[in-house]
C-alpha positions as CSV (number, residue, x, y, z in Angstrom):
1,X,5.1,28.3,-29.4
2,X,5.3,24.9,-27.6
3,X,2.0,23.8,-29.1
4,X,3.6,23.4,-32.6
5,X,5.6,20.4,-31.4
6,X,3.7,17.1,-31.8
7,X,2.7,15.1,-28.7
8,X,3.0,18.3,-26.6
9,X,0.4,18.8,-23.9
10,X,-0.4,22.2,-22.4
11,X,-2.1,22.6,-19.0
12,X,-3.8,25.6,-17.5
13,X,-3.1,24.6,-13.9
14,X,-0.3,22.7,-12.0
15,X,-3.0,20.3,-10.6
16,X,-3.8,19.2,-14.2
17,X,-0.2,18.8,-15.0
18,X,0.5,16.9,-11.7
19,X,-2.4,14.5,-12.4
20,X,-1.0,13.8,-16.0
21,X,2.6,13.5,-14.7
22,X,1.4,11.1,-12.1
23,X,-0.5,8.9,-14.6
24,X,2.5,8.8,-17.0
25,X,5.0,7.8,-14.4
26,X,2.6,5.7,-12.4
27,X,3.1,7.7,-9.3
28,X,0.7,7.7,-6.4
29,X,-0.2,10.9,-4.5
30,X,2.2,10.3,-1.8
31,X,5.1,9.5,-4.2
32,X,4.4,12.7,-6.2
33,X,4.5,14.7,-2.9
34,X,7.9,13.1,-2.1
35,X,9.1,14.0,-5.5
36,X,8.1,17.6,-5.1
37,X,9.8,17.9,-1.8
38,X,13.0,16.3,-2.8
39,X,13.3,18.4,-5.9
40,X,13.3,21.7,-3.8
41,X,15.0,20.4,-0.7
42,X,18.0,22.3,0.5
43,X,18.4,21.3,4.1
44,X,17.3,18.0,5.5
45,X,16.7,18.2,9.3
46,X,15.8,14.9,10.8
47,X,16.3,12.1,8.2
48,X,14.5,9.5,10.1
49,X,11.4,11.6,10.6
50,X,11.5,12.7,6.9
51,X,11.6,9.0,5.8
52,X,8.8,8.0,8.3
53,X,6.5,10.8,7.2
54,X,7.1,10.9,3.4
55,X,8.4,7.5,2.3
56,X,6.7,4.9,4.4
57,X,3.0,4.1,4.1
58,X,1.3,3.9,7.4
59,X,0.3,0.3,8.0
60,X,-3.3,-0.3,8.9
61,X,-2.5,-2.5,11.9
62,X,-6.0,-2.9,13.0
63,X,-7.3,-4.4,9.8
64,X,-4.2,-6.6,9.5
65,X,-4.7,-7.8,13.0
66,X,-8.4,-8.6,12.4
67,X,-7.5,-10.4,9.2
68,X,-4.8,-12.6,10.9
69,X,-7.2,-13.2,13.9
70,X,-10.0,-14.3,11.6
71,X,-7.7,-16.6,9.6
72,X,-6.3,-18.0,12.9
73,X,-9.9,-18.8,14.1
74,X,-10.8,-20.5,10.8
75,X,-7.6,-22.7,11.1
76,X,-8.4,-23.4,14.8
77,X,-12.0,-24.5,13.9
78,X,-10.7,-26.6,11.0
79,X,-8.1,-28.3,13.2
80,X,-10.7,-29.2,15.8
81,X,-13.0,-30.7,13.3
82,X,-10.1,-32.8,11.9
83,X,-9.3,-33.9,15.5
84,X,-13.0,-34.8,16.1
85,X,-13.1,-36.8,12.8
86,X,-9.9,-38.7,13.5
87,X,-11.3,-39.5,17.0
88,X,-14.5,-40.7,15.4
89,X,-12.8,-42.8,12.9
90,X,-10.6,-44.5,15.6
91,X,-13.7,-45.5,17.5
92,X,-15.2,-47.2,14.4
93,X,-11.9,-48.9,13.4
94,X,-11.5,-50.8,16.6
């Protein structure tokens, strides 16, 4: 009966429907999981724990640290080169 309506999609499984729903609304897998949980939620135990587990992405601290460390080293090397060049120019200008 629903097939008679234009622009109506039918799916054989929830997985297919969920994938299409996510694409249409621009949801990532974690957001869809959160959506599913909040729709059926009746009692929320520990709000802080729920937010940490379901709403916040886990930061990749190791990669962030390595990136910052590498960037710092690049800046430090550049600074030392600039200092050597200034020192070299001062020697020639006297």
